C-alpha positions as CSV (number, residue, x, y, z in Angstrom):
1,M,-12.7,-30.4,-147.1
2,T,-10.6,-32.3,-144.6
3,P,-12.0,-35.9,-144.6
4,P,-12.7,-36.8,-141.1
5,P,-10.0,-39.2,-139.3
6,A,-10.1,-42.9,-139.9
7,S,-11.0,-44.9,-137.1
8,P,-8.9,-46.9,-134.6
9,V,-10.2,-50.3,-136.6
10,R,-9.9,-49.0,-140.0
11,S,-6.5,-47.5,-139.2
12,A,-5.3,-51.5,-138.0
13,R,-7.1,-52.9,-141.0
14,L,-5.3,-50.2,-143.7
15,E,-1.8,-51.0,-141.7
16,E,-2.4,-54.6,-142.3
17,R,-3.0,-54.2,-145.8
18,R,0.2,-52.8,-146.2
19,R,2.4,-54.8,-144.0
20,R,0.9,-57.9,-146.2
21,W,2.5,-56.9,-148.9
22,R,5.9,-56.4,-147.1
23,D,5.7,-59.5,-145.1
24,P,8.7,-61.6,-146.0
25,T,7.1,-65.0,-145.8
26,L,5.0,-64.0,-148.9
27,A,7.9,-65.4,-150.7
28,L,8.4,-68.2,-149.0
29,R,4.7,-69.1,-149.7
30,L,4.9,-68.1,-153.3
31,A,7.9,-70.3,-153.6
32,L,6.1,-73.0,-152.3
33,V,3.5,-72.9,-154.9
34,A,5.6,-72.6,-157.3
35,A,7.3,-76.0,-155.9
36,F,4.2,-77.9,-156.2
37,A,3.6,-76.6,-160.0
38,M,7.0,-77.6,-160.8
39,V,6.8,-81.3,-159.6
40,P,5.3,-82.5,-162.7
41,L,8.9,-81.5,-164.3
42,V,10.1,-84.3,-162.5
43,P,9.4,-88.2,-164.8
44,S,7.9,-89.7,-161.9
45,F,4.7,-90.4,-160.8
46,Q,5.3,-91.2,-157.2
47,A,6.5,-87.6,-156.9
48,M,3.7,-86.2,-158.7
49,D,1.0,-88.2,-156.3
50,L,2.9,-88.2,-153.2
51,A,3.2,-84.0,-153.9
52,L,-0.9,-83.6,-154.5
53,K,-1.8,-85.9,-151.3
54,I,0.0,-83.7,-149.1
55,A,-1.4,-80.0,-151.1
56,L,-4.9,-82.0,-150.8
57,F,-4.4,-83.1,-146.9
58,A,-2.9,-80.0,-146.4
59,T,-5.6,-78.0,-147.0
60,L,-8.2,-80.7,-145.4
61,V,-6.0,-80.1,-141.9
62,A,-6.3,-76.4,-142.4
63,S,-9.9,-76.6,-142.3
64,Y,-10.1,-78.6,-139.8
65,D,-7.9,-76.4,-137.9
66,V,-10.2,-73.6,-138.6
67,V,-13.0,-75.6,-136.5
68,I,-10.7,-76.7,-133.7
69,G,-7.9,-74.3,-133.7
70,Y,-9.3,-70.8,-134.7
71,T,-13.2,-71.7,-133.5
72,G,-12.4,-74.1,-129.9
73,I,-14.8,-76.9,-131.2
74,V,-13.0,-80.6,-130.8
75,S,-15.0,-82.4,-133.4
76,F,-13.9,-86.3,-134.6
77,G,-16.5,-86.3,-137.5
78,H,-14.8,-84.0,-139.6
79,A,-13.1,-86.8,-142.2
80,M,-17.3,-87.4,-142.6
81,F,-17.9,-84.6,-145.1
82,F,-14.7,-85.2,-146.9
83,G,-15.9,-88.7,-147.8
84,F,-19.6,-87.0,-148.6
85,G,-17.6,-85.0,-151.5
86,A,-15.9,-87.8,-152.9
87,Y,-19.0,-90.0,-152.8
88,A,-20.9,-87.1,-154.5
89,V,-18.8,-86.6,-156.9
90,A,-18.3,-90.4,-157.6
91,L,-22.0,-91.0,-157.5
92,A,-22.7,-87.8,-160.1
93,L,-19.9,-89.1,-162.4
94,G,-21.0,-93.0,-162.4
95,R,-25.0,-93.0,-162.1
96,F,-25.9,-90.8,-164.5
97,G,-24.8,-92.4,-167.7
98,A,-21.9,-91.3,-169.6
99,P,-19.9,-88.6,-167.6
100,D,-20.1,-84.7,-168.5
101,Y,-19.2,-81.5,-167.1
102,G,-22.7,-80.5,-165.8
103,H,-22.2,-84.4,-164.0
104,L,-19.1,-83.1,-162.5
105,A,-20.4,-79.7,-161.2
106,L,-23.6,-81.8,-159.9
107,G,-21.4,-83.9,-157.7
108,F,-19.4,-81.0,-156.1
109,A,-23.1,-79.0,-155.8
110,A,-24.2,-82.1,-154.0
111,G,-21.8,-82.9,-151.6
112,I,-21.3,-78.9,-150.5
113,L,-25.1,-79.0,-149.6
114,V,-25.1,-82.3,-148.2
115,S,-22.3,-81.6,-146.1
116,A,-23.2,-78.0,-144.9
117,A,-27.1,-79.4,-144.3
118,V,-25.5,-82.4,-141.9
119,A,-23.0,-79.9,-140.2
120,V,-25.9,-77.4,-139.5
121,A,-28.1,-80.2,-138.5
122,I,-25.6,-81.5,-135.9
123,G,-24.3,-78.3,-135.0
124,T,-27.8,-77.5,-134.0
125,F,-28.5,-80.3,-131.7
126,S,-25.0,-81.4,-130.4
127,L,-23.1,-77.9,-129.9
128,R,-25.1,-76.9,-127.1
129,V,-23.1,-80.3,-125.4
130,K,-19.4,-79.2,-124.8
131,A,-15.7,-80.5,-124.7
132,L,-15.8,-84.4,-125.0
133,F,-19.5,-85.2,-124.9
134,F,-19.7,-83.1,-128.6
135,A,-16.6,-85.0,-129.8
136,M,-17.9,-88.2,-129.0
137,I,-21.3,-87.5,-130.7
138,T,-19.4,-86.4,-134.3
139,L,-17.4,-89.4,-134.2
140,A,-20.8,-91.5,-133.7
141,F,-22.1,-89.9,-136.6
142,A,-18.7,-90.7,-138.7
143,E,-19.1,-94.0,-137.8
144,F,-22.9,-94.2,-138.7
145,A,-22.0,-92.6,-142.4
146,L,-19.2,-95.6,-142.3
147,I,-21.8,-98.3,-141.7
148,L,-24.0,-96.7,-144.1
149,A,-21.7,-96.7,-147.2
150,V,-20.4,-100.3,-146.6
151,Q,-24.2,-101.4,-146.0
152,W,-25.9,-99.7,-148.9
153,S,-23.9,-101.3,-151.2
154,Q,-26.5,-100.8,-154.5
155,V,-25.7,-97.1,-154.3
156,T,-22.3,-96.8,-152.8
157,G,-20.5,-99.9,-154.0
158,G,-19.9,-101.1,-150.4
159,E,-16.7,-102.6,-149.6
160,D,-15.6,-102.6,-153.7
161,G,-16.2,-98.7,-153.9
162,L,-16.9,-96.7,-157.1
163,S,-14.4,-96.0,-160.1
164,P,-15.6,-92.9,-161.8
165,T,-14.8,-92.4,-164.9
166,L,-13.8,-88.5,-166.0
167,P,-15.2,-86.6,-168.6
168,G,-13.1,-84.3,-171.3
169,V,-10.0,-83.3,-170.0
170,F,-9.8,-84.9,-166.8
171,A,-10.4,-88.3,-169.0
172,V,-7.1,-90.9,-169.2
173,T,-7.3,-91.2,-172.6
174,Y,-7.2,-87.4,-173.0
175,A,-3.5,-86.4,-174.6
176,G,-3.3,-82.8,-176.4
177,R,-1.0,-80.4,-176.8
178,V,-0.5,-76.5,-175.3
179,L,1.9,-74.5,-176.7
180,G,3.4,-76.9,-178.4
181,V,4.0,-78.7,-174.7
182,A,2.2,-82.7,-174.4
183,V,-0.8,-82.1,-172.1
184,T,-2.2,-85.5,-170.5
185,G,-5.4,-86.1,-168.7
186,R,-3.6,-86.9,-165.8
187,L,-1.9,-83.8,-165.5
188,V,-5.0,-81.5,-166.2
189,T,-6.2,-83.3,-163.4
190,Y,-3.2,-82.3,-161.1
191,Y,-3.4,-78.6,-162.0
192,A,-6.6,-78.4,-161.0
193,V,-6.7,-79.8,-157.8
194,L,-3.9,-78.0,-156.9
195,A,-5.6,-74.5,-158.2
196,A,-8.4,-76.0,-156.0
197,C,-6.2,-76.2,-152.7
198,V,-4.4,-72.8,-153.3
199,A,-8.0,-70.6,-153.8
200,L,-9.3,-72.5,-150.7
201,F,-6.1,-72.0,-148.7
202,L,-7.2,-68.6,-150.0
203,V,-10.3,-68.2,-148.8
204,M,-10.0,-70.0,-145.2
205,R,-6.7,-67.5,-144.7
206,R,-9.1,-64.6,-145.2
207,F,-12.1,-65.7,-143.0
208,V,-9.8,-66.5,-140.2
209,Q,-8.5,-63.0,-140.3
210,S,-11.9,-61.5,-141.3
211,P,-13.7,-59.7,-138.6
212,L,-15.8,-62.9,-138.2
213,G,-12.9,-64.8,-137.6
214,R,-12.0,-62.3,-135.3
215,T,-15.1,-63.1,-133.1
216,L,-14.5,-66.9,-133.5
217,Q,-11.2,-66.5,-131.6
218,A,-12.7,-64.6,-129.2
219,I,-15.1,-67.0,-128.4
220,R,-12.3,-70.0,-128.3
221,D,-10.3,-67.7,-125.6
222,N,-13.3,-66.9,-123.6
223,E,-16.9,-68.1,-124.8
224,L,-18.6,-66.3,-121.9
225,R,-17.0,-62.8,-122.4
226,A,-18.0,-63.2,-126.0
227,E,-21.6,-63.8,-125.1
228,A,-21.6,-61.3,-122.4
229,L,-20.2,-58.6,-125.1
230,G,-23.6,-59.7,-126.9
231,F,-22.3,-62.2,-129.5
232,R,-24.6,-65.2,-130.2
233,T,-21.8,-67.8,-129.7
234,F,-23.7,-71.1,-130.8
235,V,-24.6,-69.0,-134.1
236,F,-20.7,-68.2,-134.8
237,Q,-19.8,-71.9,-134.3
238,I,-22.6,-73.3,-136.2
239,L,-21.0,-71.3,-139.0
240,A,-17.4,-72.4,-138.5
241,S,-18.0,-75.6,-138.3
242,S,-20.3,-75.4,-141.5
243,F,-17.3,-73.6,-143.7
244,G,-14.6,-76.3,-142.5
245,S,-17.3,-79.1,-143.5
246,V,-18.1,-77.5,-147.3
247,V,-14.2,-77.3,-147.5
248,A,-13.6,-80.8,-146.3
249,S,-16.6,-81.8,-149.1
250,V,-14.9,-79.8,-152.2
251,L,-11.4,-81.5,-151.5
252,G,-13.0,-84.6,-151.3
253,G,-14.3,-83.9,-154.6
254,C,-11.2,-83.2,-155.6
255,Y,-9.4,-86.7,-154.0
256,A,-12.2,-88.1,-156.3
257,L,-10.4,-86.7,-159.0
258,W,-7.1,-87.3,-158.5
259,V,-7.5,-91.3,-157.0
260,R,-10.5,-91.7,-159.6
261,Y,-11.4,-94.5,-156.7
262,V,-13.3,-94.1,-153.8
263,N,-14.4,-96.3,-151.5
264,P,-15.1,-96.3,-147.5
265,E,-12.1,-97.1,-146.0
266,S,-10.1,-94.3,-147.8
267,T,-12.3,-91.3,-147.6
268,L,-15.0,-92.2,-144.6
269,G,-12.5,-94.6,-142.4
270,I,-11.9,-93.2,-138.5
271,P,-8.0,-93.8,-140.0
272,I,-8.4,-90.7,-141.7
273,M,-9.5,-88.7,-138.9
274,L,-7.0,-89.8,-137.1
275,D,-3.9,-88.7,-139.9
276,V,-5.9,-85.6,-139.9
277,L,-5.6,-85.2,-135.7
278,L,-1.6,-86.5,-136.2
279,M,-1.1,-83.9,-138.9
280,V,-2.8,-81.0,-137.2
281,I,-0.5,-81.5,-134.2
282,I,2.5,-82.0,-135.9
283,G,2.2,-78.6,-137.8
284,G,0.3,-76.5,-134.7
285,I,-3.1,-75.9,-134.0
286,G,-4.3,-72.5,-134.5
287,T,-1.5,-71.8,-137.3
288,L,-3.7,-72.8,-141.0
289,Y,-0.1,-73.2,-142.5
290,G,0.6,-76.2,-140.0
291,G,-1.0,-78.6,-142.0
292,I,1.2,-78.3,-144.6
293,I,4.2,-79.4,-142.7
294,G,2.2,-82.1,-140.6
295,A,0.8,-83.4,-144.4
296,A,4.4,-83.4,-145.5
297,F,5.7,-85.2,-142.8
298,L,3.6,-87.6,-142.3
299,L,2.9,-88.4,-145.8
300,T,6.2,-88.4,-147.1
301,A,7.6,-91.0,-143.8
302,R,4.5,-93.2,-144.9
303,T,5.4,-93.3,-148.4
304,L,9.7,-93.9,-147.6
305,L,9.8,-95.5,-144.7
306,P,8.5,-98.9,-146.1
307,D,11.5,-98.7,-149.0
308,L,13.9,-99.3,-145.8
309,R,13.6,-102.8,-146.7
310,G,14.4,-102.3,-149.9
311,L,17.3,-100.3,-149.1
312,G,18.8,-102.7,-146.7
313,A,18.8,-105.5,-148.7
314,A,20.9,-103.6,-151.1
315,L,23.2,-102.2,-148.5
316,F,23.4,-105.3,-146.6
317,P,22.3,-108.4,-148.8
318,G,22.0,-111.6,-146.8
319,S,22.0,-109.8,-143.4
320,E,19.1,-111.2,-141.8
321,I,19.5,-108.5,-138.3
322,F,19.3,-105.6,-140.8
323,Q,16.2,-107.0,-142.5
324,R,14.3,-107.3,-139.6
325,L,15.1,-103.9,-138.6
326,A,14.1,-102.6,-141.9
327,D,10.5,-104.3,-141.4
328,R,9.9,-102.0,-138.5
329,W,9.8,-99.0,-140.3
330,L,6.2,-98.2,-138.0
331,L,8.3,-98.1,-135.2
332,Y,10.4,-95.6,-136.5
333,F,7.6,-93.7,-137.4
334,G,6.1,-93.9,-134.1
335,V,9.7,-92.5,-132.5
336,L,10.1,-89.6,-135.3
337,F,6.4,-88.4,-134.2
338,I,7.4,-88.8,-130.4
339,L,10.7,-86.5,-131.0
340,V,8.7,-83.8,-133.1
341,V,6.1,-83.8,-130.5
342,F,9.0,-83.8,-127.5
343,F,10.9,-81.2,-129.5
344,F,7.9,-78.8,-130.8
345,P,5.0,-78.7,-128.2
346,K,2.9,-76.6,-129.9
347,G,3.8,-77.7,-133.2
348,V,6.3,-77.0,-136.0
349,L,4.9,-74.5,-136.9
350,G,3.5,-73.3,-133.9
351,T,6.6,-73.4,-131.8
352,V,8.7,-71.5,-134.7
353,R,6.3,-68.8,-134.8
354,E,6.4,-68.5,-130.7
355,R,10.5,-68.3,-130.6
356,L,10.0,-65.6,-133.4
357,A,7.8,-63.9,-131.6
358,R,10.4,-64.1,-128.1
359,R,12.7,-62.3,-130.6
360,G,10.7,-59.9,-131.7
361,A,11.1,-61.5,-135.4
362,P,9.3,-59.4,-137.9
363,G,6.8,-60.8,-140.0
364,E,4.2,-64.6,-139.7
365,V,5.2,-67.3,-140.8
């Protein structure tokens, strides 16, 4: 019996699956993951710390890109959910006696539930307000969360923050051997957080490429047309916002694991949201992977540019002019940002994709 011919949609999906394994950028993505995995071989904690923070914030930016780039929702409160996850893990490990894996799982679960509930509540009452008004409402909620964390010092530790003690293999004092190789708690934490970032990236990639993700992009491009086709755009927008918030919460918990310190400014502060905005602009809105470029650019520049003073003193000892020029590293960072925006108006990855599309190059970056 001859099977019925496949529908156009099913044929397109099958072709996309076959093309996925022939994608020339697949090797690039695998090489990037391998590079992050080999960073601990470098005998420098600064390099390991920078690499993992790039992975963390690249994934956080990707979760924000799901909201702003693939759904068209402008939110200034995304970093708030990052803080919820960080505080949930820190409180679970520090407020219920000796920390164990159960407390760690409880912290992640609590952060996810709180973030999802708050995202649904904000979306239900605010998503009907469009454009700048919704952005201002989310900013007000983020500022309220920051003030609450500072003032509720009996629980959150106030401005002093919390320093959770990690359990088992994540503890600072842990030292073991795997296949004859010495393993420390810091190394285990690095690979655990890196694995979480990779897994979340894969989940988000699947999300934006699923029928749900295609629907969200249709709503972003023309909400009125999507409504005319019968889609309940309000429900889809709440789903996208809640999904991005949950991912941000998990990343906040991972951040608490790595830094082992949580305070309002480092997890709930407005500068965190501004950093996420800068990263998504530099990498490219609606690209998902652009967050890797944006996070690498911003965090590397912020880490290395302050060292210009020491470099200037070594190269030009006794020169006051070079010392003063080296102290102006924030100015150089601003110039670099302006150049990136000028030469890559759609972000680095967005502009590269556009130019490759014009040339008819195969594959997706």
